[in-house]
C-alpha positions, 0 to 999 in steps of 0.5 A: 479191311482197308481200301489199300489192303483190298486194292493190294488183294486184287492186284495180286489176283489180277496178276495170278489170273491174267499171267498165271504169276505170283506177286509178293507185294503191291507198292503204292504211292501218292498220285502226282498232282499233275495227274488225275488219281487218288492212289498210285500203283507202281508197276515196275517192281512187278517186271520181276515176275511178269515180262512185258510192257509196264504200260500194257500191264498197268492198263490190264490191271486197271481194267481188272480193278474197275470191274472187280472193286466197286470203289475204283471208277477209272484210271490212267497209266503213265509209263510205269504207274497206274493212277487209280480214281476213286469214286466220291462214295468211298470218300464220303463214306470214310468221312461219314463213318469217323466217329469222333474227329477229336480222336481220329487217327489215334489208338488206345493204349496197349499192354506194352509200354515205352519209356522216352528220355529227354532234357537230361540237363546238367545242374550247373547252367540254365536250359538253352536252345539246344536243350529246347530242341531236345525237350520239344523233340522228346516230349513230341515222340512221347505224344506220337508213340502214345497216339500209335497205341503204346503206354508211355512214360516221360522221364529225364536224367538229371546230371547232378554230379561230376567235375562240372557240377563242382566248378559251379560250386567252387566258383560260388564258394570262392566268388559268391559272397553268399549270393542266393536267387532271393538276394539277387532275383535271379532264377536259380539256374541262372545264378548257378550258371554264372558261376560256371561261366565265372569258373571258366574265366578264372580257370583261363587266367591261371592257365595263362599264368602258368603258360607265361612261366613256361608250361605247355597249354596241356601242362597248365590246364593240368596244374592250374589250382582251381581245376585241382581244387574242383577235382578235390571237391569231387572226391570229397563229394564221392566220400560224403564230405558233409560241407561239400554234400550240403553245398551241392544240395543247396545249389542244385535245389536252386537249379531244379526250381529254375528248371521247373519254371522253364519246363512249365514255360515250354509246356512239357512235363515228365512222369519220373526224374531220375538222378546221376547221383542215385543211379550211378551207384547201381551201375556199379553193382551191375559192373561187379555182377558182370565181372563175375559173369565174364561181360567185364574184365578188370585190368592191372590198374584196377579199372573195368572195361568191356571188350566190344572188338568182336561187335566192330567197336573198341574196349570201353571203360566202365570203371576207373582204377580208383573205383569211380563211375564213368558215364557209362556206369550211370547209364547202365544203372539208370536203364536197370533202374527204370525197368525195376520201377516200371516193370511193363516197360519193354523198350526206351527211347533216348533223346539225345544229340548225335555227338553221343551216337557211339556211347549209345551203340555201347550202352545198348550192346553192354545191356544185351550182353548183361542179359536184359531182354528189353535191351533189343528195344532201346533206340537213340533218337539222335538229333542235330545241333541247333546253330544261330546266325551268330555261330555255334553256342558255348555254355562255359563261355556264357554265349548260349541262347537261354531258353527262358529269353528265347521264349520271351523273345518269341512272344515279343516277336509275335506281339510286333507282327500281331499288332502290325496285322491289327486283327486283335483290337478287341482283345483285352490285354490278358487275351493278348498277352495269352495269344502272343505266348501261344503264337510265339511258342508255337512258332518256335516248336513248329520251326524246330519240329518240322525239320528231320531230327537227324538234320542240323537246324539254323534257327531264325526267330523272325522267319519262324513267326511268319504267318505265311508259308510252312510255320506254326503261326500260319497253321494257328491262323487257319485253325482260328479261321476254321473255328470262325466258320464253325461259330457262324454255323447255326447247327452242330457240324459233328451231327452231319453224317446223313444225306450225303449218298448222292452228294458230288464232291468238288475236286477241292473237297475231294483233296481235303478228304484224301489228305484227312484220310492219310492221318492214321497212316502219318501218325504210324509212320511218325512213330516208326521213324521217331519223327515229329517232322512227319506230323508237322509237315503233314499238318502243313499239307492238310492246311494247304489243301484246306485253304485251297478248298476255302478260297475256291469253294463257297461254303455259306454261299452254297446252292443248298442247305446240304452243301453248306452242312457238308462244307462246314462239317468238312471245315470242322473235321480239318480243325479237329485234326489240325488240333490233334496233330499240333497237340502231338507236337505240343503246340496249342492252337488259338480259337481266335486271332 
């Protein structure tokens, strides 16, 4: 039984014994810094079952806890808050009983599996800053879900078909003059993306020419020769036209190689890739099945719909009148295929921007109507857009921040700042290059992940690489400082477990131990809320507590060997937890910097 469970039991016991009332739940919160205490019990909710002055009730419960809970040594009551002070022995027992700080806070995998989808790029352009937020969120949530005790499969759905893909293909066919990644020296995804932009440029010229001849904007957009030709190319692709399919395979192959290089640079991976060109066919099969069972209805023009008006939503098309698939068709097929491939999956997390919230409401409802039990465990990890000081990004206009360029820029910024600090003069050039990449990428990842996923982000590269404040480099630097302390010690800190029964904790030591103690709950909360921000900000809080301890409590200049050994072991434990927490975020920590 945890201490919080013991306290909860004893508080309920106190209410029963002192007031002959039954309390269903005890509310706890962290004690505010300005008050003495290690955990706070909120008295106000108890007034629903106990009538009286909250301060007096709090004092009565406090006295009961001091008498009946060994770990509680004193208390104070501030208005309706009972602040409980715990013994040093409680914290030292906790510290001494952690078998391995490298795995502290994480749970072994259970039988149930979750599938986490992220990335989900289109094969008509390279990955950009918006994709980076998606990938970092999905990868981190997968890590956190696994650490919380579930088996996890990481996946992406590659959107490799549709009119947007045909636009790049048509532009390359018309204007490419046989260019390849090899002949241009460009990554394949960048080369294809250039032709997506080229299509938009030429399309706008045709629209302007039609408007000049008296067409409305909508008429011009619909009648422009380029868009009509792209639509014809899509129909040919769906019909299996050999030349179109060969072109599609060649250009998509270029893009896949480019994506793989970017994923490797970011430091993420996948257990399984799915392709829209495959899964939309399975979706069509289940549309037919759903028609016979009454889940879907066919209209006079032959289109197929799902009526969700009774659930407060609209009618949703799932198949066009010409029999071609829509996004919903593909997503239905993809979800079903995934469970066929991984039968132990009983839930999925979709990492997709918040503009698709309605789409996922509809998808989840349709899958439930089709009778899939696992459809009750589907979650849309909705996130806000990433903006730049210069404004919103637009792929077709070529105004996006390319992911590869961003990673290079972050490393360059880290180089400039690190060289100004002048603390790595003894590093080799190879060591410096690796360190700049680690710092730059860590800065980028932390800056994005420390923000609640639902919030929009204004990304500032220079601010993210600051070595002070709530940043990745600040935490990385603290980790490197800890490793320096551990290297300086003439003993193995992991073996420091005995001889602490009579140790008296300094307040700063106790603050660090209290924060360490929270880590398992932080992982569980982050997994429940699908929020890496909870782990990120906890790590910053831990590092702040450590730095306050480091600046105020002597380590190697302590009074005796027991103090030295305990404090070095405490430093090492903090380092291990920081490394684990940053690992959950997909961030590396340098041993020196």
